[in-house]
C-alpha positions in Angstrom: 6.2 6.7 -18.2 5.9 10.4 -19.3 3.8 13.0 -17.6 2.0 15.1 -20.2 -1.3 16.6 -19.1 -1.6 18.7 -22.2 -1.4 15.6 -24.4 -3.9 13.8 -22.2 -6.4 16.7 -22.6 -6.2 16.3 -26.4 -7.5 12.7 -26.2 -10.8 11.0 -25.3 -10.5 8.0 -23.1 -12.7 5.0 -22.4 -11.9 5.2 -18.7 -10.6 8.1 -16.5 -9.5 6.9 -13.1 -9.3 9.5 -10.3 -7.1 8.3 -7.6 -3.7 6.6 -7.9 -3.7 4.4 -4.8 -3.7 0.6 -5.0 -7.4 0.5 -6.1 -6.9 3.0 -8.9 -3.6 1.4 -9.9 -5.2 -2.0 -10.4 -8.3 -0.6 -12.2 -5.9 1.2 -14.7 -3.9 -2.0 -15.3 -6.8 -4.3 -15.6 -8.6 -1.9 -18.0 -5.5 -1.5 -20.1 -5.0 -5.3 -20.3 -8.6 -5.6 -21.5 -7.9 -3.2 -24.4 -9.5 0.0 -23.0 -8.0 3.5 -23.4 -7.1 4.6 -19.9 -6.1 7.7 -18.1 -5.2 7.9 -14.4 -4.6 10.9 -12.2 -3.8 11.6 -8.5 -3.7 14.9 -6.7 -0.5 13.7 -4.9 2.0 11.1 -5.8 1.0 7.6 -6.8 0.4 5.5 -3.6 1.2 8.5 -1.5 -1.8 8.4 0.9 -3.7 5.4 2.3 -1.8 2.9 0.2 1.5 4.1 1.8 0.1 3.8 5.4 -0.2 0.0 5.6 1.3 -2.6 8.0 3.2 -3.8 4.9 1.3 -7.0 4.9 -0.7 -9.1 2.4 -2.8 -11.1 4.7 -6.0 -13.1 5.0 -7.5 -11.1 7.8 -7.5 -13.7 10.5 -9.4 -11.3 12.9 -12.3 -11.1 10.5 -13.3 -14.6 11.5 -14.3 -13.1 14.8 -17.1 -11.2 13.0 -17.9 -14.2 10.8 -16.8 -12.5 7.6 -15.8 -15.8 6.1 -16.3 -14.7 2.5 -13.9 -11.7 3.1 -11.3 -14.0 4.7 -11.5 -16.5 1.8 -11.2 -13.8 -0.8 -8.2 -12.3 1.0 -6.4 -15.6 1.3 -7.0 -16.3 -2.4 -5.7 -12.8 -3.3 -2.7 -13.4 -1.0 -1.7 -16.4 -3.2 -2.3 -14.4 -6.4 -0.1 -11.5 -5.1 2.7 -14.0 -4.4 2.4 -15.2 -8.0 2.2 -11.9 -9.9 4.6 -10.0 -7.6 7.1 -12.6 -6.4 9.8 -10.1 -5.8 7.7 -7.9 -3.5 5.5 -10.4 -1.6 6.9 -13.3 0.5 5.7 -15.5 3.5 6.3 -14.4 7.1 5.8 -16.4 10.3 3.5 -14.9 12.9 3.4 -15.9 16.6 -0.1 -15.8 18.1 0.2 -16.1 21.9 -2.8 -17.5 23.8 -3.8 -16.2 27.2 -6.4 -17.6 29.6 -9.3 -19.7 28.5 -11.7 -17.3 26.8 -11.5 -15.7 23.4 -7.7 -15.1 23.9 -7.1 -18.7 24.9 -5.6 -21.8 23.2 -8.9 -23.5 22.2 -10.1 -20.4 20.5 -6.7 -19.8 18.8 -6.4 -23.3 17.5 -10.0 -23.4 16.3 -9.4 -20.1 14.4 -6.2 -21.5 12.9 -7.8 -24.7 11.7 -10.5 -22.7 10.0 -7.9 -20.3 8.6 -5.9 -23.2 7.1 -9.1 -24.7 5.7 -10.0 -21.5 4.0 -6.5 -21.2 2.5 -6.6 -24.8 1.0 -4.9 -23.5 -2.2 -2.0 -21.8 -0.4 0.5 -24.2 -1.9 -0.8 -24.0 -5.5 2.3 -22.0 -6.5 5.4 -23.0 -8.5 8.0 -21.4 -6.2 8.5 -23.8 -3.3 9.8 -20.9 -1.1 6.4 -19.2 -1.5 4.3 -22.2 -0.4 2.7 -21.3 2.9 2.7 -24.1 5.6 -0.1 -24.8 8.0 -0.1 -23.7 11.6 1.8 -25.3 14.5 0.9 -25.4 18.2 3.4 -24.7 21.0 3.4 -24.8 24.8 3.8 -21.7 26.9 7.3 -22.7 27.7 8.2 -23.1 24.0 6.6 -19.8 23.1 8.5 -18.0 25.8 11.8 -19.6 24.7 11.1 -18.3 21.2 9.9 -14.8 22.3 11.0 -14.1 25.9 9.7 -10.6 25.7 6.1 -11.8 25.9 4.1 -11.5 29.1 4.3 -14.9 30.8 1.4 -14.1 33.1 -1.5 -16.5 32.3 0.2 -17.5 29.0 -1.3 -20.9 28.0 0.7 -21.6 24.8 0.6 -20.2 21.3 0.4 -20.9 17.6 2.7 -20.0 14.7 1.0 -19.4 11.4 2.0 -17.6 8.1 0.8 -14.6 6.1 2.8 -12.5 3.7 4.8 -9.3 4.0 5.6 -6.7 1.3 9.1 -5.6 0.8 8.0 -2.2 -0.5 4.2 -1.4 -0.6 4.8 1.9 -2.4 6.5 0.1 -5.3 3.8 -2.6 -5.3 1.3 0.3 -5.8 3.5 1.8 -8.5 4.0 -1.3 -10.6 0.4 -1.7 -11.8 0.6 1.9 -13.0 3.9 1.2 -14.8 2.3 -1.9 -16.3 -0.8 0.0 -17.4 1.5 2.6 -19.1 3.3 -0.2 -20.9 -0.1 -1.2 -22.3 -0.9 2.3 -23.5 -2.4 4.0 -20.4 -1.6 7.6 -19.6 -0.9 8.6 -16.0 -0.1 11.8 -14.2 0.6 12.6 -10.5 -0.1 15.9 -8.8 -3.2 16.6 -10.9 -6.3 17.7 -8.9 -9.8 16.8 -10.0 -11.5 20.1 -9.5 -14.9 19.1 -10.8 -16.7 16.5 -12.8 -17.7 17.3 -16.4 -21.5 16.9 -16.8 -23.6 16.7 -19.9 -27.2 16.6 -18.6 -27.3 13.3 -16.7 -24.0 12.0 -17.9 -20.5 12.5 -16.4 -18.1 12.9 -19.3 -14.8 13.3 -17.5 -13.3 15.8 -15.1 -11.9 19.3 -15.0 -8.5 19.0 -13.6 -5.7 21.3 -12.3 -2.0 20.7 -12.8 -0.5 21.4 -9.4 3.0 21.5 -10.9 2.3 24.0 -13.6 0.9 27.1 -11.8 -2.5 25.5 -11.4 -3.2 25.4 -15.2 -6.5 23.7 -15.8 -7.5 21.1 -18.4 -10.5 18.9 -19.3 -10.0 15.2 -19.4 -12.8 13.5 -21.4 -13.8 9.9 -20.8 -16.8 7.6 -21.4 -16.6 6.3 -17.8 -15.1 8.1 -14.9 -14.0 6.1 -11.9 -13.9 7.6 -8.4 -11.1 5.7 -6.6 -10.1 8.4 -4.2 -10.4 6.4 -1.0 -10.9 8.7 2.1 -11.7 11.6 -0.3 -14.4 9.6 -2.2 -17.4 11.3 -0.5 -16.0 14.7 -1.6 -16.0 13.6 -5.2 -19.5 12.2 -4.7 -20.6 15.6 -3.4 -20.1 16.9 -7.0 -23.1 14.9 -8.1 -25.1 14.7 -5.0 -24.6 18.1 -3.5 -23.7 16.6 -0.2 -21.3 14.3 1.4 -21.8 10.5 1.2 -22.7 9.6 4.8 -22.0 5.9 4.3 -18.2 6.6 4.4 -16.4 6.5 7.7 -12.7 7.5 8.0 -10.7 5.3 10.3 -7.3 6.7 11.5 -4.5 4.2 11.7 -1.0 4.9 12.8 2.2 2.9 12.8 5.5 3.4 14.7 9.0 2.0 14.0 11.1 1.3 17.0 14.2 -0.5 18.2 13.8 -4.3 17.4 11.6 -6.1 19.9 11.6 -9.4 17.9 14.0 -10.6 15.3 12.6 -13.1 12.7 8.9 -13.5 13.4 6.0 -11.2 13.5 3.7 -11.1 16.5 -0.1 -10.8 16.7 -1.1 -9.4 20.1 -4.6 -8.8 21.6 -5.2 -6.0 24.0 -7.3 -6.2 27.1 -10.1 -4.6 25.1 -9.9 -7.3 22.5 -8.3 -5.3 19.7 -5.4 -6.8 17.8 -2.1 -5.2 16.6 1.0 -6.4 15.0 4.7 -6.2 15.9 6.6 -7.0 12.7 10.3 -7.3 11.9 11.1 -4.5 9.5 14.7 -3.9 8.1 16.3 -4.5 11.5 13.7 -2.7 13.5 10.1 -3.4 14.7 7.1 -2.0 12.9 4.1 -1.8 15.2 0.6 -1.1 14.1 -2.1 -0.3 13.7 -4.5 1.8 15.7 -8.1 2.1 14.6 -10.1 5.1 15.6 -12.7 7.3 14.0 -11.3 10.4 12.3 -13.7 13.3 12.0 -11.6 16.0 10.4 -10.9 16.9 6.7 -8.7 14.2 5.2 -6.3 16.8 3.9 -5.6 17.8 7.6 -4.7 14.3 8.8 -1.4 14.1 10.7 0.1 11.8 13.4 0.2 13.7 16.7 2.2 13.3 19.9 -1.1 12.3 21.6 -1.5 9.4 19.0 2.0 8.1 19.7 1.7 8.4 23.5 -1.7 6.6 23.5 -0.4 3.8 21.3 2.8 3.4 23.4 0.7 3.0 26.5 -1.4 0.3 24.8 1.7 -1.6 23.6 3.4 -1.5 27.0 0.2 -2.6 28.8 0.0 -5.6 26.4 3.8 -6.3 26.4 5.2 -4.9 29.7 8.7 -6.1 29.0 8.9 -3.9 25.8 9.2 -0.8 28.0 8.9 1.4 25.0 9.5 5.1 25.5 9.0 8.1 23.2 12.6 8.2 22.2 12.4 4.6 21.0 10.1 5.7 18.2 12.4 6.2 15.2 9.6 7.0 12.8 5.9 7.3 12.7 3.4 7.3 9.8 -0.3 7.0 9.4 -3.3 7.3 7.1 -7.0 7.1 6.8 -9.0 4.1 5.7 -12.3 4.5 4.0 -14.9 2.1 5.6 -18.3 1.5 4.3 -21.1 1.4 7.0 -24.5 2.0 5.5 -26.5 1.4 8.6 -24.4 2.9 11.3 -23.4 6.4 12.4 -19.9 7.9 12.4 -19.8 7.0 16.1 -19.3 3.3 15.2 -16.4 1.4 16.7 -14.4 1.2 13.5 -12.2 -1.7 14.7 -15.3 -3.9 14.4 -16.5 -2.3 11.1 -16.3 -4.4 8.0 -13.5 -4.1 5.5 -15.8 -5.2 2.7 -15.7 -2.9 -0.3 -18.6 -1.4 -2.2 -18.9 -0.6 -5.9 -21.5 2.0 -6.8 -23.0 2.4 -10.3 -24.4 5.9 -10.1 -26.7 5.3 -13.0 -28.6 2.8 -10.8 -28.3 4.8 -7.6 -28.8 8.4 -8.9 -29.6 8.2 -12.6 -26.1 9.6 -13.4 -24.5 7.8 -16.3 -20.8 7.3 -17.0 -19.7 7.4 -13.3 -18.8 4.6 -10.8 -17.3 4.7 -7.3 -15.2 2.2 -5.4 -15.2 2.6 -1.6 -13.7 0.5 1.2 -11.8 -2.7 1.0 -8.2 -3.5 2.0 -4.9 -3.6 0.2 -4.9 -7.4 -0.1 -8.3 -7.5 -2.0 -7.7 -4.5 -4.2 -6.9 -6.5 -7.4 -10.2 -8.4 -7.1 -12.1 -5.3 -6.4 -10.7 -3.8 -9.5 -11.6 -6.9 -11.5 -15.3 -6.5 -10.6 -15.2 -2.8 -11.3 -13.7 -3.3 -14.8 -16.4 -5.9 -15.5 -18.9 -3.2 -14.7 -17.1 -0.7 -16.9 -17.1 -3.0 -19.9 -20.9 -3.5 -19.4 -21.5 0.3 -19.2 -19.4 0.8 -22.4 -21.4 -1.8 -24.2 -18.2 -3.7 -25.0 -17.8 -7.5 -25.2 -17.0 -9.2 -21.9 -13.2 -9.7 -21.9 -11.8 -12.0 -19.2 -9.7 -10.4 -16.5 -6.0 -11.3 -16.8 -4.4 -9.7 -13.8 -4.6 -12.9 -11.7 -2.1 -14.6 -14.0 -0.2 -11.8 -15.6 3.1 -10.8 -13.8 3.3 -7.2 -12.6 5.8 -4.8 -14.2 8.8 -6.5 -12.5 7.2 -9.9 -11.8 8.5 -12.0 -14.6 11.2 -13.8 -12.7 10.3 -17.4 -11.9 11.7 -18.7 -8.6 12.9 -15.7 -6.7 15.9 -17.3 -4.9 17.3 -18.5 -8.2 16.7 -15.1 -9.8 18.7 -13.4 -7.1 21.6 -15.8 -7.4 21.8 -15.2 -11.2 21.7 -11.5 -10.6 24.6 -11.7 -8.1 26.7 -13.7 -10.5 26.1 -11.0 -13.2 26.5 -7.9 -11.1 28.8 -5.1 -12.2 32.1 -4.7 -10.4 31.8 -2.7 -7.2 28.1 -3.6 -6.5 27.5 -5.4 -3.2 25.4 -8.5 -2.9 23.1 -6.6 -0.5 22.6 -3.9 -3.2 21.8 -6.6 -5.8 19.2 -8.2 -3.5 17.6 -4.8 -2.8 17.4 -4.1 -6.6 15.9 -7.5 -7.2 13.3 -6.9 -4.4 12.4 -3.4 -5.5 12.4 -3.8 -9.3 12.2 -7.6 -10.0 12.9 -8.4 -13.6 13.3 -4.7 -14.4 16.4 -4.2 -12.2 18.7 -4.1 -15.3 17.0 -0.9 -16.3 18.2 0.6 -13.0 21.7 -0.7 -13.5 21.7 0.9 -17.0 20.8 4.3 -15.5 23.5 3.8 -12.8 26.3 2.8 -15.2 25.4 5.6 -17.6 25.8 8.1 -14.8 28.6 6.1 -13.1 26.5 5.9 -10.0 26.6 2.3 -8.8 27.6 3.3 -5.3 25.2 3.5 -2.3 23.5 6.8 -1.5 24.4 6.2 2.1 25.8 3.5 4.3 22.5 3.0 6.2 20.7 1.6 3.2 21.6 -0.6 0.1 19.9 1.8 -2.3 22.2 3.1 -5.0 22.3 6.4 -6.9 21.2 4.8 -10.1 17.7 4.3 -8.4 17.4 8.1 -8.0 18.2 8.7 -11.7 15.9 5.9 -12.8 13.0 7.3 -10.6 13.3 10.7 -12.2 13.8 9.5 -15.8 11.4 6.6 -15.9 9.0 6.6 -12.9 7.6 10.1 -12.9 9.3 11.1 -9.6 8.9 14.9 -9.7 9.3 15.8 -6.1 12.0 15.0 -3.6 9.5 13.1 -1.4 8.6 10.8 -4.4 12.1 9.5 -4.5 12.8 9.3 -0.8 9.6 7.8 0.4 8.1 5.9 -2.6 10.6 5.1 -5.3 13.5 4.0 -2.9 13.7 2.9 0.7 15.8 5.8 1.8 13.2 7.0 4.3 11.6 3.7 5.2 13.0 4.0 8.7 12.6 7.7 9.1 15.1 10.5 8.6 18.3 9.1 7.1 20.1 12.4 7.9 19.9 15.9 6.6 23.1 15.4 4.6 21.6 12.4 2.7 18.4 14.3 1.9 20.3 17.3 0.7 22.5 15.2 -1.6 19.4 13.6 -3.2 17.8 17.1 -3.5 20.9 18.4 -5.3 20.9 15.5 -7.8 17.2 16.0 -8.5 17.6 19.7 -8.8 20.2 19.2 -11.5 18.2 16.6 -13.3 14.9 18.6 -13.2 16.4 22.1 -13.5 15.1 23.2 -10.1 16.1 26.7 -9.0 17.4 27.2 -5.4 14.0 28.2 -4.1 12.3 25.1 -5.5 15.1 22.9 -4.0 14.7 24.5 -0.6 10.9 24.1 -0.8 11.4 20.4 -1.6 13.7 20.0 1.4 11.2 21.7 3.7 8.4 19.5 2.5 10.3 16.3 3.3 11.5 17.5 6.7 7.9 18.4 7.6 7.0 14.7 7.2 9.3 13.8 10.1 7.8 16.5 12.3 5.1 15.5 14.8 2.3 17.8 15.9 1.9 18.4 19.6 
């Protein structure tokens, strides 16, 4: 995948996708698979904003049954199975404990009823070839059994519990990257760090965008396309302002933060309900606990979003009130991250309680809404349903282009690294074929991150003689750094550390590690000392928390 804005400006595309999060990634891949000429841009790195701020789950949305959004739950459960099929290396089942308290909405009757309905809606959960990916139905347990499994739980008024299954992502950032890599393999062009400054207008038709290359002294270009897609998530209303002259008031930004702490549970995830009725997860994550998410209205500019000390303190109080035995303190928080979710609420004000707001998505054809042709917008939704959202959007694009209806193929086509069959067997074969000096843990990590493409990483590693680990804390090898720079459009230090590898998945791996990676990238990309230091500062700022 080669970044070449000048070449992109010399072409005319069928589709220009603005926004390289999970929605834009699937729109680009789906469009390319259906034979369209596609360009994708993002003002940051691919998957570097909302799509990187998830709970790392592909799930059916059990809590949406509370608001009777049965269609959304069914769609999510169907997409959960599809994600297991097309990305078997990145998506796998995870057990969840749902403790039941009292006799109301938090009690056993309500929990069991919800689980029976959830299992019924996921009737096709075992329609998958890999037996390890087949999701079982729920099981009921007494209070004593639940406490024996998870002694940290609050025993006060505990009536029992349920274990059910959803799915976890090994690396959400790579799951966002893979549709873009797959789109590029089918002829799409993509570029990160390209800002859409304005839409190109010819009377009542949008014909592309005027863009600025943020890595080339702000040089501007025009990217021409028959249909332009606004897939910018929390920034969508700002793009819409280019055609409406004002912000789109149906978009609400919800702030969600996550924290990574010492391990509270080992093998299972936990779904906990606060006294106010809000749910959050405690999830096992690489030997630690990942806890999230919060859900509050964000009123500022999306570029100014940051996790603050107040956010962390408030969330810790909520966790400790719900699970008193956790006794989490500020120094237990090893890392924190967050993002903004775009939520569609047409009939409510920005004062809405966003936890109860729908996660349904909306597709806008601006020819119908404003008489503006060649422009469509996707707003809302959730990571799990992004593929299906893209399917519907590409159906609309084909219609607007006057092209024959071509069936979507993304529900059956493996992602860029997904052609592996049964994952356990795939890993065993990879271990038997591993080069000398490579640990089984490193092989498993390569298989998880790159799937069937892991030999490409090994080729980069052996060419550079870098099969060794970057640091003892993680199984990532130096070959992944070289591969990211050479083949995956990693152009900034943060791209490698946060989104191409797992080196910063638990926070700061140490200044020495960061500096070593910076030195390697500086050599590969011919950075001068000033640029190297700027890259270091940019990464270290991610770990800083505002007061």
